[in-house]
N, C-alpha and C positions, 0 to 999 in steps of 0.2 A: 520553104523558101523561107531562109533567114534574116535578118532585122535589115531596117532600111537606116544607113546615113541621110544627115537632114546638110545640104549643103550650108556655111556657115557666114554671111556676110561678114566685112572687114573688123566692124565695130564689136560683133558677137566675137568674132575668135581672140580680141583681149582679153576674154572673159570667159570663153568656152571652146574646150579641147574637141568633145565629140559627143550629136546627139543623135540617138539610135530609137528607133520605133520600130513594133511590132506586126508583119500583118495581120490582118483580120480574114480566118479561113483562105491562106492564100495571098488575098487581094492584098496589093499594095496599096498608098491612101494618092489621093494627088496631095500635094501639099502646098498652099499658096505662104506668102509670107511679105505681111506691110511693115516698112518699119515706121514708124508713128512718129518719134523724135530719134533724138542721140541714143537717150535713155531707154528705150519700149519701142519694143519688138512683138506686134503680134501675128500666130500662127495657126492657120488650122488646117487639120486632115480632114478628107472625104471620102470612106469609101464607099466606091458601088459595088454595093453585093447583089449580085445577082440571085443567088438561092441563100434561105436562112442561115445561119452560123452556129453552130455550139462552141463556145471554145472559152476555158474555163476564166483564162487572165489575160490581157493584154498590156502591154507597158512600152512609155515612154521613158529613154533614161539618158539624164542630161549630166556631161562630168566636165565640171569647173575645171577652167586652163589656172588654175592657182590650186595650195593645200591651206583649204578654211581651216582657221582659230578658233569662229563663233561658228555654232550654225541655230535657228531655230525652225519649228514647225507647230504647228495647231495642237499636235496629241503624238506620243509616243508609240514607237514603232519598234519595242526593246530586241525582236526578233523577226528572220526573215518570214515569217510567217506572218506577221503582222500590217495591220495598212492604216491610212489616217483614212475612214470613212468618210464618204460625205458627210455625213450626217453631222461631222465636225466641223463644215465648212462655213464658220461664221464671218468671218475674215481670211479667207483659205489662200496661203501660201506659204511657201518653203523656202529658207533661205540659207545661202554660207557667202562667208566674206574671212577676210585675212586683213593684215593691214592698210591695204591698198587699192580692193577689190570688192564688190559689192556684186554678189549674183542672186536673183529673188525669180522663184517660178509662180504664176501666177494661173486656174483653173480659167478657163474666160466662161464666166456668169451669165454671158448673155447666151451663147450655146446650149450650158445647163437651161435657164432659164424655158425654152422649151421643150424640157424631160428629152431624157435620153433612156434607150433601151437595155443599160446596164449600168450598177451605180459608179462612179467614179470614183476613184483614192488619189489621194499622195504619198509619198512616202521620204522619208529624211536617211537614207542610209550612210551617214556621215563614216564609216568603217570602210566603207569602199570611195569613198566621194564621190556619190552620185544621189543627184535629184530628182524623183519620179512623178508623173503622174501614169495613173492607170486606168481600168475599168474592171471589175471583178465584183460577183458575189460574195458578202462576207457573211461573219456568224459574231455575235457578240461573244467576249472572255474574261475574266478576272470582270473588274468594276470600277473602269471600262475599258477592253482593249478590243480593238478588233482583227481577224484573222481573215485571211482572203477563205472563201469559200468556192466549191463545184456550182454549176446551173448556168452558168452568166449564155443569154442567147440572143440576137442579131436577128432580124426579121432581115428579110428582102428587100433591095431599096438601099438609101443613102444612110451611113451609118457618119455624121461629125463630132471629130472632139477636135476642142481646140482650148490656148494658150496663149500668156502674154510671158517672155523676158525682161527685166527691167537690170541695166547694169550702171553700176555707179561706183567712180573716184574721187568724185567730191569726199572731201575730210567730212565734211557737217553730217552729209548724207550715211558714210562711215561708224557715226557715232550713235545716231540713230536711226538704222537700218528701216526702221516699220513705220517713219513719217510718208513714205512716197508712197508707200504701199496703201495704207489707209486716207491720202487725198486722192487715190487716182481711184479707189473702190468707193466714194463716198462721193464724189462729183459723178462719178457713171452710173451708180446704183443708188447707193442712200440717198441722196439730197431728191433727188428729183422723185422719189417715193414719199420719202418725208412729207415735200412740196405739197402733194395732193392730200395730206392729212393722215398719212401711215405713221404707225401704227394701229390708231383710234383716233375715230371721228367725232366721236360726245369728247363733251366739257369732262373733265375728269373730278368735277365737283359732285358731279353724279355717284360716280366710283365711291369717292368717301362718306356719301350719306349711305351708299351701301353698307361700306365697311361698317361704321360704327352703330350703323341700325342691326345687321346681321350679330355684334357682338355684343352691345346692350339690350337689344330687342327680342329678335326670333329666337336664337341661339344663348340667351343668357345666362340658360341653367346649369348649361355645360361649360361655357368661355366665360366671363367673370365671376370671379372667386372674391371672397371679399371677409377679411374675420381679424380678432383682435389681436393684437399681438406688444407683450410689454404693453397694456393698457390705452396702444393707441387702435384707430381702426385703420386697417393697409387693407387694399386692394388692387390687380391688376388682372389681366387675362390671362387664363392659366397657358402652361406653354403649349399645349397641342391638343388638338381635338380630330375624330376621322369623322367617316359619313356614318359610323354608327351609330354617332351621338345628334345626328341629326331630330329633327320632333318627324320627320316624315318617315324616318326608317320604319321600316317595316318588325323587326329585330330587337331585342337588346341590346341596349350602349354594352360598348366593348371598349376600353381606354387603351390607346397604343401603347404608352407608356408611362411612369410613374405620373401623378398630380405634379403641378410645381411652377414655379414663376423662375422666372431667368432673367440675369444681368450680365449678359456674357458676352462674345463678340457678335454673333449672331442674332440669337433672343435676345433684343433688352428691351425689357417691361417700360425702364424708365424714358428710353426714348420713344415708345410709343406713345406714354403719355406728354411727352413734349406735344404731339398731334394732337390731340385731346384737349388739351389744355388752351393749345390755341384753336380751336377747334368751337370749344367751350364759349370764350370771347368772343368770335365773328360771329356765333350763331344767340347769341346771350342766353345760353342754357348754364347756367349755375351749376349744376348737377354735375356737366359733365368735368368743369373747373375742380369741382368738388373729386369725383375720382378720379381725376389726374393727381390732384396735391394726394391721395391715397397713396397710389404707386410710387411717391416723392418718399413719403414716410416708407413706407417700406425698404424701398433703396439707404436709405440713412437708419434703417434699424439693424442692416446687418453688421454683424459683432465685429470691430476691428481690433486684431491681435497685431501689435506692434504695428500698427501704420494697415496690417493687411487685413483683409476683408472678402468673405465667402461670396458667390456669384449665385446661388443657385437655392431655394427653399421649399421644401418637398416634402411630403408628407406619406408615411404609411399607405403599405397598396397590400391588399389580398384578393382573391380569386374565390367567385361565388357564383350560385350557380342561379340561373335567371332563362325562361323558356326552356329549359333543359339543356343548355349550354352553360360550359364556363368560360364565363369572362371577368378581364382586370377591374376593380374599383376599388377606391380611395378609404381610407379610414375616415378622413374630416382632417381638417384643419388641426384639431386639437392632437395630433400625434405631428406637428411637424417640426423638421429638422432643418438646421443650415448646413451644406455643400458646396462642391464646385463639382462644374463643369465632366461630365463621364467623356466627353472625348479629347480623349488626354493619353498618354505613351504609358502610365504607369496600370491604371486597370478601367482599359478603356470598354465603356458601355458596360462598367458595372456599377457596383454602390458607386452616389454619389457624397458619402459621409464623409470616406476618407481621402479621397480622389484630392490632391496637389492644387495650392493656390495661382491660378494662368495669373502672369505677369498683365497679362493683353487684355483679360476682363477687364481687372481692377482698374488700367489705365482708360480705358475706354467709358465705365461707368461713372470714371471720377471727373474725365474730358466733360460729360451729359453732365453732370453734377454741375460744372462752371458755367455750361453754355445757358442751362436754366438759372444758374445764379444771374450771369448777365441781361440775357433777353427776356425772361420770364417774372421772375420775381428775384430781390435780393436775399436770399432766406439765407443769412451768415451761415449757418450749419451745415450748408454745402459748402462751403469755398472753405471750412475748419477742417470738413470731413475730410476733404483733397487735398490735404495741405499735410494733413496727418499721414495722409499715403502718400504723399509727393517726399515729404522728410526720409519715410524709410526708402523709398524708391532708388534714390539718387547714392545711399549707400550700399546698395546691390549693385553699381556699374561698375566693370572690369576692366582691369586696366586697356583692355583698347577700346574700351565705348559703350558697348554690349550691355544691355539688361537680361540677365535670363530670364528663359521661356515658364520655367515653373518651379515652386518652390514646394518642398517634402509638408505633407499637412501638421504632421505633429513636432517638426522641429525649425520651418520653416528657412532653411538650408537650399541654397540651388541647386538642382538635379541639372545632370550633367546634358541631357537630349535637347536639343536648338539654342544652346547657350548662347549661341552666339546668329540667333536669326532673325531677317526683318520684323518680324513681331514687334525690334524693338524701336521700330518707327512711332507706333501707336503712341508709345511712351512718350515720342518728341511732340509730337503735336500736343499732348496736354500738361507739359512740362515749360511749353514755352505760352499757352494760356493762362496757367498759372502765373506765370511769370508777370505778362500782362497785366490781370488781375490784381498781384501784389507788389510788384515792383522787386522783387527779390532778384536778383543777380546770379546766384547758387542754380534756381532753375535753368535757368535759358544758358548756361553753361554746361552743364551737364546733355542737356536737348542737344547743343550745336556738337558734342562730344560725341553723342549719339550716333546723331546723323552723318556725319564725316564716318563713320563705324560702318554704315549700310552701303554708305556712294562707294567706299575702299571697298569690300566684303560680296557686296552681295549683287549690286547695280551690275559691273562688267560681266559677269558670268552668269547673270541671268538665274542666280542662286533661290528661285522664291518658295521658300520651305517656313510651312506653319504651322499649326496643328489641323486643319484641315487638309491641310497636303495628306498625308499618311493616317492621323487617326478621327478620320469623319465615316464615312459612306464605303469612301476610294482606300482602302486599306494597302493597296499593291504595293509592293516595298517597302514597307514599312519599318521592315527589318534592317535590309541588305544596303538600302541604297537613301539612307538618311545623310544631308553631307556629302554623296556621287554619285557621277555623273553617271549615264547611262551610253554605255563605249557607244554603241550602233547610234546612236542620236547625238551624243556630244550635250546631251542636255542633262540638266536637272528634273524631276520633279516638279512640278510649279503648280500653283495657284496664284488667281489672279487677287487673292483679299491681301495679300502683300503686298504686290504689286501697287495697291489703293493706299495700303499705308503709308510707304512710303511717298507717293507722291504727293499723298497731301502733307508730310512734314515735310519736305524740300518747300512746299508753296508756304508752309508757317515760318521756314526758316530764309527765303525770301522777305517776306513780310516784315520779319525780325530784324532782318541787317540789312536788307535792299540789295543782297551781292548776287550779279545775275546767274553766278554759278548753279544758284539753288533750283532756278525756274528753269535755265537749260538740266537739270538733273530730274527735277518733277516732269517736266514733257517727257523725257524719253521713259519714265517708268508709268507713267501717263498713256503715251501709244503703244509700249506693249501690253498692257491694259487693255485698248480698246481692240487690238487685237480678239480679243476675245468677244468681241462684239458683235453682232450682225450685221453686217452694210450692206444686207440686200435682204429679199423674201425669196426662200427656195419654195421652189414650186410641190417639192418632197415635204415639206414643213404643212401641215393641216390647220396651222394658227399663227395671227398674227407673229412678226417673231422681227420684226424693222428694228434696231436700240438694245435689244435682249441681249441677255450677255451669257455669256456656259461660266466655268468654273476653274478648269487646274484642265493641265493637258491629258489625263488619264480619268475622264468622266465624260457622261455624256448630257448633261445639262444643257437647255434652253430657256431663254426666258428666264433664268433664276435672280428670286427676291431682291439679291445684293445689287441690280439696277437702280433700285429705292435709293440707296445709299451712294452710290457712285452717282448720280445723276448732277446733283450741286456740284460737285468738285469738278465736273467734267465741264461745266458752266463756269465755276471761276475762275477755271483755266482759261476759257474761252476770253473771258472778261480782260485777262491779266496779258492775255498775246493777239488779242481782237485777231480770234479767230474764228469764222462764220461758223468753219464746220465744225467743230466743238460743240458753241451754242445747240447746233441741230442734231447733232449727237446727242448732248448733255438732256434735250426736251422729247427726243426719239426715246433713251433711255425712262426718263420720269413717266412718259405716256406708257409703256413698255410693262412698265411695274403692275400696272393695270390688268395684263388682255386676260393673265388667268383668273380675273373674276367670275365667278357663274354670277351672269346677270343679262338684262334683254341686251344693254349697252355692246355686249359682247357675243354677236349671232355664232361667229365660227367658233369660239370656244365653248358655249353655251352646250351646241349643237352637241361636241364632243364629251362635253361632263352627261350630259342626258342618256348617253347611247352606254356608257358605262354606270350609270347610275338612274336610271329611269324614275324612282319615285323623287326625284330633284324637283323642287317649287318654288312660288315666289318666296318661303320660308325661307330658303338657302339661299337667296340672293346676298351675293358679299364673300360668300364661301370661296375661299383663291387657294390652291397648292403652291407651292413655294415655288414651283419649277417646272418644264414641261417633259418630254423625252430623257428619262433621269438614266434610265436603264441602257441606252444608246440605240433606240429603235422608236419609231413612230411611226403609226396609217392613221386612214379616215377612220377609221374603225373604233377609236377611241384607246390604243395603244399609246403610251406614251401619257397618259392624264393619270395621275396619282389617287390619293384616297384621303388628304388630311390638311388642315389648315392649322398655321403654325400664325397667330395674330401678329406676332412682335418679328416675325420674319418672312410676310405676307400683306395681307389688308391693310391692318392694323402697322407696318413698315409703310407700304405704299399711302396711304392718306398720311402720316406725317411726314415723309418727304415731301409733297404735295404743299402741304401748308408751310413746312420750312422756306422751300423755295417760292413759295407765294411769297412769303415775310423778307426775303432776302434781294428775288429776284421777280418781283413782281410784274414788274415793264416787262421782261422778257415772253412770260404767260398772256400778257393781253395781247403783245403783238404778233403771239400765232396764236390766239382765239383757245389758248386752253384751261 
C-alpha cells in the first residue's frame, strides 16, 4: 500500500503543498485534525494494528507551498541516512521560511510523554523542500550525528503519532520565527512543570554548600591548587578531576588531563572566584575570601605581551607506576608554565605551550576583572590590566568591524580562521563595560561597530560558528564546512555559545544607546539560543531536565554546565521585556545547573551515579559532571553519566551563578523559594 495524502484546510493550503505519510504494516491511519487557531493546527494519526509489525522506518513528509530561503532544525542531517533522533528533542521543531511565509512542524509532546514503541525523529531536507516526522531506531555516528537503524517493532494495538503545524505571515514573527514555538512549548509543557517545583525541589543554597565542601574539604587534595608565583601566594581549583581521584576510589588516581588552571571561555577560575568571594562574605568565612583573592592574584599574574595574555597555567606531567598500573601524574607547580587553550584550529588537543592567543578568552577574563572591580572590590590593578588589553584589542578590529578569533603565539598576528566570527560579540560586552567605568568613548565606538558586524553577517543566516563548534569534542566538519552551510539542511553547524554572546552584547548595546533595535536583535538571538533549552521532561531522559541546555546541532548534551552562565541573561531579558516566560526559563536554567550534582537532594541523579560508580558515598557529595547524555545516548542503567568534574564548568560555576543571581535578582529567588 502506498503513501497516504492528507486533506488540507484552506488556511494550510496557503503554506503547504502536500502532506504524505506511510502506512504501518499496510495499515492506514485514522486521522483527526483540530484547528486550534488561525496559526495552529493539531494533527493526530492512530494506527489500529491487529498484529505486531516489524517496519524499519515510518515517515510523514510535509512539502511547503513556497521555496524557503531560511531553515532551522535542532540537529544536522547532512545526508539522507541521517535523522534528528528524539535525543535532541529539547524544544523540538523544524521550520522553513521565505520573505512572506513561515511553516513550523512540532512533534506532539503529549503523545511522546505517554511513551512510544519506536523512537521518533525529525528531518529537515531543505534540498528537496521537505520537513519530516518519523519513527525509526537509530545509531550514533561521528560526534554526534544520528543514522537510521533497523529493528523498529510495533506491538499489536493502537500506535499514535501527533504533531502541530504553525503557519505565519506576520512580519514580526518572520523576523523571529522561534518566538511562537518557545511560547507555545513553555505555556503548554514547561511552565506547568516549573510551577510544581521542577527541575529541583530543594533550596539551592544546600547545593552551593556541597560544591564548596567538596572542593575545599573532602576532595581538597585533588581539587584545590595553591602555590607561590612571582613571590605571591596564588590558588584556584584544578581544571579537571575524575572519579579515580575520589577519596573512596579503590585504585590509584589517574589524572585525566594535564594539571592546570584556566581562565578560558568555559573554564574560568576567575568566574568561580567571584562566587567564592560572595559566599565568604555571606557566611562570614574570611578563609573563603582569602582563597578567592588568591585566584584573582593568579589572573593578574598572567604576563601581558603588548596587552595580550595567556589563558592557561599548567604543570609538566609524567607517567608513573602505581599498583601495577601506568597512571598520569603532575610533576608539581614548580614546573609551571603559561599557555593557551588547546581547543583551537592550530594544534587542537596538543600542547598549550604554543597554542594561539584567543581573543574570546582574553575578553571574557578582562570582563570578569571589570565585574570584580565594580561589584566586589575596587582593585585598580584589575582596571589597569583590562584597559591595557582593550587598547591593544581595538587596534585589531578589521574594516568590517570584527575582531579576529586567534593570534599567532609568536608574532601576535591575527589568524585567518574565524576572523569574522560571532565570537566578536564577547568583546562588545567587555568594551562597553570598560567605557562605562572609564568614560573613554573610543571603547564604545569600537564596540558598536563590532555589534553591527555581528548583526549584519551572523544573525540573519544563523552563522553561529565559534571555537566550540569545531574544535571541542565535536570536530565534524572542521575542515570543509567552516564558513559553509550544509546544503541538505541550508544551515551552518551552530553552537549556542555564540548566540549567548550575541544576545548579551546586544542587551549591553541597548543599555548603552537606548536604541530599541538592539533589544529586538538580542531577543532574536536569545530565542534561537532558547531553542536548545529543554522545554519539557522527556520520559526517556532518566534525570530531571527541564530548563537544561544542549550545546550545538551536532552533539548530544543535556543539562550542560552553560545553563548556569545563561541563567542570569535570560532573567535580564525577562525584566527588560516584562516577560514571565523568560523569568521562569531563567530560574529553571539556574535550578538545572545543579541537577547533575551527586548528593541526596538529587535522588534520580544520585541513583544514576551509583549505578556506574558504586563506591561513591557522602565524601563525594558535590561531585558533578558538566552534562548528561553527551554521547547521544541515555538510559536508566547509567548510560549518559560521565566520569569527571570541572569545578569551573560545573559545581563551582553553578554555585557562582546562584550567588550572582542572588546579588542581582534576589527578589526572584525569594518569590520562587529558591
